C-alpha positions, 0 to 999 in steps of 0.5 A: 937132039943127038943121035945117041938114044935117050934111055929112060930105064937105067937097067936098059943101058948096055955096054954099047950105049955107054961106049958111045956116050963116052966116045962122044964126050971125048973118052976113046974107050970101049966098055966091055962090062959094068955093074950097077948100084942104086944111088940116093933116094931121089923123089923125082928121078932114078940115079944109078952108078955104073962101075965100068970095065974096059976092053983095054986100059985108057988113060983118063977114062972114068972108073965109074959114072952116074946116070940119072933118069926119069922117076919110075913112079908115074905121079913123080914122073908126071910132076917132073915133066909137067912143071919143067924140072927135067928140062931145067936140069938137062939145060943147066948141064948143057948151058949153065954149069960151066959158067959158075964156080960152084962144083957140080958133076961134069956131064958126059951126056945131057939129053932130053926130048922136049915133047915127052920129057924123056931124058938121060943124064950121064954124069961124073961120079963124085964119090967117094964123098960124105953125103949130106943128110936132111934128117940129121942136119949138119955141123956149123963147119959144113954150113960155112962151106955151103955158104961159100959154095952158094956164093960160088953159084950166085956171084959169077952171074949176079945181075947178069943181064944176059941171063934174060936170053937163056930161054929155059930160065925165063919162065913166065912170072908166077901169078900170085892170085893163080897160085893162091887158087891152086894152093888151096887144094895142096894145103888141104891135102897136106893137112889131111896127110900130116894133121896128126903128126905135125905140131899144131903151132907149125901147122898153123904157120903152114895154113897162114902161109897158104892163106897169104901165098900170093904175097910171097910172090910179090915180095921184096925186090932183090938182085937177080942171079942164078938160084938152085932153089933146092939148096939143101943137104940131101942135094950135097956131097961134102969132100967129094972124090975123096976130099978133092973138093970141099963140096959138090952140089947136085939136083939142078931140077929147080934152077931159076932166076931170082934172089940168091938170098933165098938159097941161103935162107932155105939151106940154113933153115932146112939144114941146121938143127933149130938151136944151132940155127938160132945161134949162127944164122946171122953170122952165116948170112954175113959169111955169104955176103963176104964171099960174094965180094970176091965177085965184086958184089956188094949187097947191103946188110939190111936189104939182105936181112929183109930178103932172108926173112921173107924168102926163108918161107920158100922152105915152108912152101917146099915142105907143103908142095913137094910132100903132096906132089911126089910118091909118098914114102916113109923116108919122104914123110920124115924128111918133109915133116923135119923140113916143116918143123925147122922152117916153121920154127925159123919163120916164127923166130924171125916173124916172117909171116908178119913181114909177109902180111906187110908186103 
């Protein structure tokens, strides 16, 4: 831990702390004052933009930065700490972000207390940008951009044996039997919350998945690489910094080692309205495979398609698990129901539960 105090309340930040943070990052400026504005609707964290005023002009000093802090909601905060989400994101910015080509905010501060899981992130402001919207979905052109950026994450570290030495990524393998026992209570809570709001055919898929969740974690072998594991529109900024980049990806709390095709299937299932997804998902998967070739990666189509059909069920898992593990809000309910509908429709179209039962 550094000598810069970790701040967990965005509204406890002062000009002296911001000055020290920027100075430590190599920006020789004195913050004289600032204004704040809330950014986004994070379920597990609080994000605030700090618009900065300096005592005197300094070339290259940012006009604004974005701070990310633990959730103020006790349930969400406990979840983020207990399952390692806060640690993952801080360690990603400390150790991994600079080794991949996907565009992410550059960190000025990335600090965490590994005993309390208090943390502070102070990040490059990627605005102005066009934020992705999970509820609305995206255009085909935006989905194609996301496929190229997915390859920019997966390609540089594809099959990289040195990732086995990165401590925070090498979590114990998920025990299918153990998660099956735990998931019974989760699907019960999900049904109690959404039974009268989610279509019966989709709720049946959620229940079927819960009944066979152990097999999901014993699925087809796939080349290991870095996974975002929450690669969806709400975590994306298109044309960030006024179009300087095509896409920036945020929220690295779930970063892991695993099958890159999971991110692809998850994005396509969550981000595209069902009719567009049905028409274009194979073409989008092929675009991701083609973009991987830039990194010398050759991934067989049949293997990729089988993995896609299996790992798209991550979306069903997320809709169920995240909805009952975070603070309930109207927007959250709408988002999780939209995810459940789209991912269950995707699973039905591609007979993913049949594939899972054969695993």
